[in-house]
C-alpha positions as CSV (number, residue, x, y, z in Angstrom):
1,M,268.9,270.0,1.1
2,A,271.1,270.2,4.2
3,S,272.5,266.9,5.3
4,Q,271.4,265.7,8.7
5,T,274.0,264.4,11.2
6,K,272.9,261.1,12.7
7,Q,272.9,261.2,16.5
8,F,275.2,258.8,18.2
9,T,273.3,256.3,20.4
10,L,274.3,253.4,22.6
11,H,272.3,250.3,23.6
12,E,270.6,250.7,26.9
13,D,272.6,247.9,28.5
14,W,275.9,249.3,27.5
15,T,274.8,252.7,28.6
16,V,274.2,251.5,32.2
17,V,277.6,249.9,32.2
18,V,279.2,253.2,31.2
19,L,277.1,255.1,33.8
20,G,277.8,252.6,36.5
21,F,281.6,252.9,36.0
22,I,281.4,256.7,35.8
23,I,279.8,256.6,39.3
24,I,282.4,254.2,40.6
25,G,285.2,256.2,39.0
26,I,283.9,259.5,40.6
27,S,283.7,257.7,44.0
28,L,287.2,256.4,43.7
29,F,289.1,259.3,42.1
30,V,287.0,262.5,42.4
31,F,284.8,262.7,45.4
32,L,282.5,260.7,47.6
33,P,278.9,261.8,47.6
34,E,277.8,262.4,51.1
35,I,275.1,260.2,52.6
36,P,271.9,262.0,53.6
37,V,270.1,261.3,56.9
38,F,266.7,259.8,56.7
39,K,266.4,258.3,60.2
40,W,263.9,259.8,62.6
41,S,261.5,258.8,65.4
42,T,259.4,261.9,66.2
43,G,258.3,265.0,64.5
44,T,261.1,266.9,66.2
45,D,263.6,264.4,64.9
46,L,262.2,264.9,61.4
47,L,262.7,268.6,61.6
48,T,266.1,268.7,63.3
49,E,267.7,265.7,61.6
50,V,266.1,265.2,58.1
51,F,265.0,268.8,57.3
52,N,267.9,270.7,58.7
53,S,269.9,273.0,56.4
54,G,272.9,270.7,56.2
55,N,271.0,267.6,55.2
56,L,268.9,269.6,52.7
57,K,272.1,270.7,51.1
58,I,273.3,267.1,50.8
59,L,270.0,266.2,49.2
60,G,270.3,269.1,46.8
61,L,273.7,268.0,45.7
62,Q,272.5,264.4,45.4
63,F,269.7,265.6,43.1
64,I,272.2,267.4,40.9
65,Y,274.5,264.4,40.8
66,L,271.7,262.0,39.9
67,I,270.0,264.2,37.3
68,A,273.4,264.8,35.7
69,I,274.1,261.0,35.4
70,G,270.5,260.4,34.2
71,T,270.7,263.1,31.6
72,L,274.0,261.6,30.2
73,G,272.2,258.2,30.0
74,V,269.2,259.7,28.2
75,L,271.6,261.3,25.7
76,L,273.5,258.1,25.1
77,I,270.3,256.1,24.6
78,G,268.7,258.7,22.4
79,K,265.6,259.6,24.4
80,S,264.2,263.0,25.0
81,V,266.4,265.1,27.3
82,K,263.7,267.7,27.7
83,N,261.1,265.2,28.9
84,F,263.6,263.6,31.3
85,L,264.6,267.0,32.8
86,L,260.9,267.8,33.4
87,G,260.0,264.4,34.7
88,F,263.0,263.4,36.9
89,P,262.5,266.0,39.6
90,I,259.0,264.7,40.2
91,V,260.2,261.1,40.4
92,Y,263.0,262.2,42.7
93,L,260.7,264.1,45.1
94,L,258.3,261.1,45.3
95,T,261.3,258.8,46.0
96,L,262.5,261.1,48.8
97,L,259.1,260.8,50.4
98,A,259.5,257.0,50.3
99,L,263.0,257.2,51.8
100,I,261.7,259.5,54.6
101,I,258.8,257.2,55.4
102,S,261.1,254.2,55.5
103,G,263.6,256.1,57.7
104,N,261.1,256.1,60.6
105,T,262.4,253.9,63.4
106,T,258.9,252.2,63.8
107,V,258.8,251.4,60.1
108,K,262.4,250.1,60.2
109,G,261.3,247.8,63.0
110,L,258.7,246.2,60.6
111,N,261.6,245.5,58.1
112,L,259.9,247.6,55.4
113,E,262.4,249.0,52.9
114,A,262.2,252.2,50.9
115,V,261.5,250.4,47.6
116,I,258.1,249.2,49.0
117,F,257.0,252.7,49.7
118,S,258.4,253.9,46.4
119,L,256.3,251.3,44.6
120,I,253.1,252.1,46.7
121,I,253.4,255.9,46.1
122,G,254.0,255.3,42.4
123,L,251.1,252.9,42.1
124,C,248.7,255.3,43.9
125,I,249.6,258.2,41.6
126,G,249.8,256.1,38.4
127,N,246.4,254.4,39.0
128,F,244.4,257.3,40.3
129,F,245.6,260.0,38.0
130,Q,245.9,260.2,34.3
131,L,249.6,260.9,33.7
132,P,250.6,262.7,30.5
133,R,252.2,260.6,27.8
134,W,255.4,262.7,27.8
135,F,255.8,262.0,31.5
136,R,255.4,258.2,31.0
137,S,257.8,258.2,28.2
138,A,260.4,260.1,30.4
139,L,260.4,257.3,33.0
140,S,263.6,255.4,32.8
141,T,262.8,252.3,35.0
142,E,265.2,249.9,33.3
143,V,268.0,252.3,33.3
144,F,267.6,253.1,37.0
145,V,267.4,249.5,38.2
146,K,270.3,248.4,35.9
147,I,272.6,251.2,37.2
148,G,271.8,249.9,40.7
149,L,272.6,246.4,39.7
150,V,276.0,247.4,38.3
151,L,276.7,249.1,41.6
152,L,275.6,246.0,43.5
153,G,278.5,244.3,41.9
154,T,280.9,246.4,44.1
155,T,279.5,244.5,47.1
156,V,279.7,241.0,45.7
157,I,283.0,239.1,46.0
158,F,283.9,237.3,42.8
159,S,284.2,234.0,44.6
160,D,280.5,234.3,45.5
161,I,279.7,234.7,41.8
162,L,281.6,231.6,40.9
163,K,280.0,229.5,43.6
164,A,276.4,230.8,43.5
165,G,276.6,231.4,39.7
166,S,277.5,227.7,39.0
167,L,274.7,226.5,41.2
168,G,272.4,229.3,39.8
169,L,273.1,228.1,36.3
170,L,272.1,224.6,37.2
171,Q,268.9,225.9,38.8
172,A,268.3,228.2,35.8
173,L,268.5,225.3,33.4
174,A,266.2,223.1,35.4
175,V,263.7,225.9,36.1
176,V,263.7,227.4,32.6
177,L,263.2,224.1,30.8
178,S,260.5,222.8,33.2
179,V,258.5,226.0,33.6
180,W,258.8,227.0,29.9
181,Y,257.4,223.7,28.7
182,F,254.7,223.6,31.4
183,A,253.6,227.2,30.5
184,F,253.7,226.3,26.7
185,W,251.6,223.2,27.3
186,L,249.1,225.1,29.5
187,C,248.7,227.9,27.0
188,K,247.9,225.4,24.3
189,K,245.3,223.7,26.5
190,L,243.7,227.0,27.2
191,K,243.8,227.8,23.4
192,V,245.9,231.0,23.8
193,D,247.2,232.2,20.4
194,D,250.7,231.2,19.4
195,E,252.4,234.7,19.8
196,L,251.0,235.1,23.4
197,T,251.9,231.5,24.2
198,L,255.6,232.1,23.4
199,M,255.8,235.4,25.1
200,I,254.1,234.1,28.3
201,S,256.2,231.0,28.4
202,S,259.4,233.0,28.1
203,A,258.4,235.7,30.5
204,V,257.3,233.4,33.3
205,S,260.3,231.0,33.0
206,I,263.3,233.3,32.2
207,C,263.3,236.9,33.2
208,G,259.9,238.6,32.8
209,V,259.9,241.8,30.7
210,S,263.3,241.3,29.0
211,A,262.3,237.8,27.9
212,A,258.9,238.9,26.6
213,I,260.6,241.7,24.6
214,A,263.3,239.4,23.3
215,T,260.7,236.8,22.3
216,S,258.5,239.4,20.6
217,G,261.5,240.6,18.7
218,A,262.5,237.1,17.7
219,I,259.0,236.4,16.2
220,K,258.2,240.0,15.2
221,G,255.2,239.9,17.6
222,D,252.2,242.2,17.9
223,S,253.1,245.2,20.1
224,K,249.7,245.2,21.8
225,K,250.2,241.6,22.9
226,L,253.7,242.4,24.2
227,S,252.3,245.4,26.2
228,Y,249.7,243.0,27.7
229,V,252.3,240.5,28.8
230,I,254.5,243.3,30.2
231,S,251.6,244.6,32.3
232,V,250.9,241.1,33.6
233,V,254.5,240.6,34.6
234,L,254.8,243.9,36.4
235,V,251.6,243.6,38.3
236,T,252.1,240.0,39.4
237,A,255.7,240.8,40.5
238,I,254.4,243.2,43.1
239,P,252.6,240.8,45.5
240,M,255.4,238.2,44.9
241,M,258.2,240.5,45.9
242,I,256.3,241.4,49.1
243,F,254.8,238.1,50.2
244,M,257.5,235.6,49.2
245,P,260.0,237.1,51.7
246,V,257.3,237.0,54.4
247,I,256.7,233.3,53.7
248,A,260.4,232.6,53.7
249,Q,260.9,234.3,57.1
250,Y,257.8,232.7,58.6
251,F,259.1,229.2,57.7
252,N,262.7,230.2,58.6
253,F,264.2,229.3,55.2
254,P,268.0,229.7,55.0
255,E,269.0,233.0,53.4
256,E,270.8,231.2,50.6
257,V,267.8,229.1,49.8
258,T,265.5,232.2,50.0
259,G,267.7,234.2,47.7
260,A,267.8,231.4,45.1
261,W,264.0,231.0,45.4
262,L,263.4,234.7,44.9
263,G,265.9,235.0,42.1
264,G,264.5,232.0,40.2
265,S,260.8,232.8,40.7
266,I,260.3,236.6,40.5
267,D,260.3,237.8,36.9
268,T,261.9,241.2,37.0
269,S,265.4,242.0,38.2
270,G,264.2,245.1,40.1
271,A,261.6,243.1,42.0
272,V,264.2,240.5,42.8
273,V,266.4,243.2,44.3
274,A,263.6,244.6,46.3
275,S,262.5,241.2,47.7
276,G,266.1,240.2,48.5
277,S,266.6,243.4,50.3
278,L,263.6,242.6,52.6
279,V,265.3,239.4,53.7
280,G,269.0,240.3,54.1
281,E,272.3,241.0,52.5
282,T,273.1,237.3,51.7
283,A,269.6,236.8,50.2
284,L,270.1,239.9,48.1
285,K,273.4,238.8,46.7
286,I,272.3,235.2,46.0
287,S,269.0,236.3,44.4
288,T,270.8,238.7,42.1
289,I,273.4,236.2,41.0
290,V,270.7,233.5,40.4
291,K,268.6,236.0,38.4
292,F,271.6,236.9,36.3
293,S,272.2,233.2,35.7
294,Q,268.7,233.0,34.2
295,N,269.4,236.2,32.2
296,V,272.4,234.6,30.6
297,L,270.0,232.0,29.0
298,L,268.0,234.8,27.4
299,G,270.1,234.9,24.2
300,L,270.0,231.1,23.7
301,A,266.2,231.1,24.3
302,A,265.6,234.0,21.8
303,F,267.8,232.1,19.2
304,A,265.9,228.9,19.7
305,I,262.5,230.7,19.5
306,S,263.6,232.4,16.3
307,V,264.5,229.1,14.7
308,Y,261.2,227.5,15.9
309,W,259.1,230.4,14.6
310,T,260.9,230.6,11.3
311,Y,260.3,226.9,10.5
312,T,256.8,226.5,11.9
313,H,255.1,229.8,10.9
314,N,256.9,230.9,7.7
315,K,258.2,228.0,5.6
316,S,258.9,230.0,2.5
317,A,262.3,229.6,0.9
318,E,263.1,233.2,1.6
319,A,262.2,232.9,5.3
320,V,264.2,229.6,5.7
321,A,267.2,231.2,3.9
322,S,267.1,234.1,6.3
323,K,266.9,232.0,9.4
324,P,268.5,233.5,12.6
325,T,272.3,233.1,13.2
326,L,274.3,232.7,16.4
327,A,274.6,236.5,16.4
328,V,271.1,236.5,18.0
329,I,272.5,235.0,21.1
330,W,274.9,237.9,21.6
331,E,272.3,240.4,20.5
332,R,269.8,239.3,23.2
333,F,272.4,238.7,25.9
334,P,271.9,241.2,28.8
335,K,275.0,243.3,28.6
336,F,274.6,245.0,32.0
337,V,275.5,241.6,33.5
338,I,279.0,242.3,32.2
339,G,279.1,245.6,34.2
340,F,278.0,243.7,37.4
341,I,280.8,241.1,36.9
342,A,283.4,243.8,36.0
343,A,282.5,245.8,39.2
344,S,282.8,242.6,41.3
345,L,286.2,241.8,39.7
346,L,287.5,245.4,40.4
347,F,286.5,245.3,44.0
348,S,287.5,241.7,44.6
349,F,291.1,241.9,43.1
350,L,292.2,245.3,42.2
351,L,291.4,247.5,45.2
352,T,292.7,247.3,48.7
353,A,290.5,246.6,51.7
354,E,291.1,250.1,52.9
355,V,289.8,251.6,49.7
356,R,286.8,249.3,49.6
357,D,285.9,250.3,53.2
358,E,286.3,254.0,52.3
359,V,283.8,254.0,49.4
360,K,281.4,251.2,50.3
361,D,278.9,253.2,52.3
362,S,278.6,255.9,49.7
363,L,278.2,253.5,46.9
364,K,275.7,251.5,48.9
365,N,273.6,254.7,49.4
366,L,273.8,255.4,45.6
367,Q,272.7,251.8,44.9
368,T,269.7,252.2,47.2
369,I,268.6,255.5,45.7
370,W,268.8,254.2,42.1
371,F,266.7,251.1,43.1
372,A,264.2,253.4,44.9
373,L,263.9,255.6,41.8
374,A,263.3,252.5,39.7
375,F,260.4,251.4,41.9
376,T,258.8,254.8,41.9
377,S,258.9,254.6,38.1
378,I,257.5,251.1,38.0
379,G,254.6,252.2,40.2
380,L,253.9,255.3,38.0
381,E,253.9,253.3,34.8
382,T,251.9,250.2,36.0
383,R,248.1,250.4,35.6
384,F,246.0,247.6,36.9
385,K,243.2,248.1,34.4
386,D,245.6,247.2,31.6
387,L,245.2,243.6,32.6
388,W,241.5,243.6,31.6
389,N,241.9,245.4,28.2
390,H,242.7,242.2,26.3
391,S,239.8,240.4,24.6
392,S,240.4,237.2,26.5
393,R,241.5,236.6,30.2
394,K,242.8,233.1,29.4
395,P,246.4,234.4,28.9
396,L,246.2,235.9,32.4
397,Y,245.0,232.6,33.9
398,A,247.7,230.8,32.0
399,F,250.4,233.1,33.4
400,L,249.1,232.9,37.0
401,I,249.0,229.1,36.9
402,A,252.4,228.8,35.3
403,Q,253.8,231.3,37.9
404,L,252.5,229.2,40.7
405,F,254.1,226.1,39.2
406,N,257.3,228.2,38.9
407,I,257.2,229.2,42.5
408,I,256.8,225.6,43.7
409,I,259.4,224.0,41.4
410,T,262.0,226.7,42.0
411,L,261.7,226.3,45.8
412,I,262.2,222.6,45.6
413,I,265.3,223.1,43.4
414,A,266.6,225.9,45.6
415,F,266.5,223.6,48.6
416,L,268.3,220.8,46.7
417,L,271.1,223.1,45.5
418,F,271.5,225.8,48.2
419,D,270.6,224.2,51.5
420,K,273.8,223.6,53.3
């Protein structure tokens, strides 16, 4: 029998760090991808500015650049390259439509960013049409958003990370502990089963999908229950990322406070980025750093949950002997945060101001397109009816009530820590 060569694969988080620094390296040492034009006011502008031959050429080269980076990522992670090559052009075209809509001057005046239209377009298609399984499996939402987050590090000065990160860690500890225990208590009151209780408590208090997955892995949870919690997280993140910035602007919250509120309340990193973008650059940076501060606690939380589950649900000698070790902390730690910090260190201390100014606009454009691609993918893979497939709606009620508590307590703490 012929021996089979095992394919080399890399963890998704390390993959996005590699891809992010390949993009940064290309921009610094090879070439700067040109920035396409999306701004238009009238139909004539649309034809002459956006759809002229020169801009279409830039868009074509951008597509080749993005699909090449994405294909390398798929190879490193070990997913199907064929499915990605078939599915990515569709996601890219839908994302271009969102970028063109958001480029209208009237839309810009309403402060509506491309990620909102990416999400809406994806949701309309994903909920009104039955997408083939291969296409859904080809969506690389987490990869897209994490590449964008690594690139975001190029715009964040390291002193901002030290300042906001220290305050963010204080906020994260206060929020995670209070919200986790409130959600745990509430689920018990509503008689939600133990697996869902732990997944919901972690998802609503730490970092949404990643926390739910880490918790499920720590307790070897039911995959159907995990899928349910992920669906709840994604669907509830949509109105939060749209309406929370509106509330903050209506009441004129300081941008630092708004960023801390968004980063501490919204459960997915991508939705945090989208909501922060709707408020402003400062809010975007603070919200991302605060969210990363919560992400840092993920490994500790997974470790603690592993210990709790081992000793409360399987007390056999064999189970106790195989209790989790400190390696769980590192295993669950979100490695893409390292890429974000490394990018910030590079642009804070190793590059001159002239070099930073030369590359910042091009990298900002690439960051925007990766985020927009991520939200097109989120829309395509989110189906509202999945919320009602579970036999009981009590977990949904528990999540929503806990999320409301999270929003209120995080806003109070954000004002205490970030209001100058």
